[in-house]
C-alpha positions, 0 to 999 in steps of 0.5 A: 725693770728697775732691778737692772739699776741696782747696785753691784756688790764689791768684793771684800778688800779686807778678805782679799788682803788676808787671802793674799797674805796667807798665800805668801805664808803657805809652804811653797814658793810664792806664786808656785801654784799659779792660777790656783792661787789667784782663784783662791784669792778671788773667791775669798774676796767674792765670798768675803771669807778667808776660807772660800768654798765651792760646795753648793753649785747652781747650774741653770740651762736656758734653752730657746730656738732662733728665727735666724735658723730659717737662713740655713745657718746650722747643721741641725734642724730646730727639732734638736732643741726640743729633743735636747730639752728632754735629754737634759731632763732625762739625765743623758746630756753632758751637763746632766752627767757633769752636774750629777758628778759635781752634786750640783743643782741643775735647772732647765728652762725652756724660753722658746722652742719652736714647738710647744712641749708637753709638761716634762718633769724637771723642765720649767716652761718659760716659753715666751714665743716659738723662738725669736724672730729672724733677725735678718728681717726684723729685731729678734725680740720685742722690748717686752720679750727682752725684759721677760727673758732678762727677768727669768735669768734674774729669778734663777739667781734669786733662787740660787741665793735665797733657796739654794744658798749657792756658793757658785752659779754656772749658766748654760745655753742650748738652741739651734742657730744660737752661735749665729745670734751670739756671733752677730751680738759679739760683732755689734758689741766689739765692732768687729767684722763677721769674717773675724768672729764667725765659726763652725758652731755645731760643725757646719762645712766651709760653704755654710760657714761663709753663708753664715758670715754673709747672713750676719754681715747683711743683718748688721748692715741693716740694723746699724747697732750701737755698741754703747747700747748693749741691751738694745744690741741683745734685743735686735740680734740676740736670743731668749737664752742669751738674754736670760744668761745676761740677766743672770750675770747682772743679778749675780753680781748684784747679789754677790754670787760668784759666776763661772762663765761657760764658753762662746755663747755664755761669754757673749752674754757675760760681755753684754752684761759687762758692757751694760754694767762694768762693775760686774767684772770681778764676779766673772770667772771664765771657765774655759777657752772655747774652740769657737774662733770668736771666743778668743776676741771675746775673752780678750775684750773681757780681759780674763784668763780662762781656767781651762783650754780643752778645745771644747765647743759644746756649750750647755755649761759643760766647759765651765762645769769641768773647771769646778774641780779646779776651783775646789782644789784652789780653795782646798789648797788655800784653806788646808796647806800648812804655813811656814810657822805651823810647819816649823819651817824657816823661810831662811832655809828656802 
């Protein structure tokens, strides 16, 4: 796993300065395009280009089941995970529709459904086990499984940069009970109580949510995790798909690929990567603010401003995908608006 220690690329300071200067010269009051200006400048620096672009988009969905589902913490059975894999492949899922609309390359990777699936066109069989172990009783993953899951995320980034020449990577996830796993991981990393971060996930009722909170509290008390060891926290209470996302975010920053982060679960993977390697921070763009209660604390810990707030909580990269057109518009405005000089407008008249 030596790749985890590779150097993180730095945004191009020269290009950031040039993009900032250009924004000040465009035919508008300074700052009047708000976050769109900041996004254009950020993307210019990440792409080391004075004309940033979002044309080639790589979306990877990592799917896995969770042993913690045995504790009845979800509104749906684990059979739904396998069914959703088929839905992704057949184009019926939200992210499938969004990817087609964005002309994005969509990849689906099965890291660990409870049931072993027959070969499905468009689905990569990377199944490490029949889901993670029940972290209420034992660590969710072995060290080998953690390394394998991280490496799968890495490989998706390598393909996105080497083969697809991607301008942007979006990572998504799906797996019944994965909000329980993600919440436990967030509690461990942020040293916050489960009562503060536990939410409804797929739509559980109040009684089940309280039970979910208690399950997380008991597991954290048993494992006594150290927030200074984020990958170990990931191994003990995380999921295969969360680990793959974490590996993808680390590798993306190493390869210099802008990373658009989805909601609650993807953000916790990004937070795990950030705790492991703080230098990845500039490469992370938060696509949206999830309606899941714990996401607010995760966003605050990452010190980022989400592009959208649409009260979404679907996961599977759907919120981040919805933010792509705004990133594209930010680039178009930055690249194509007239400057005061080119439009023969005197700033003295403004």
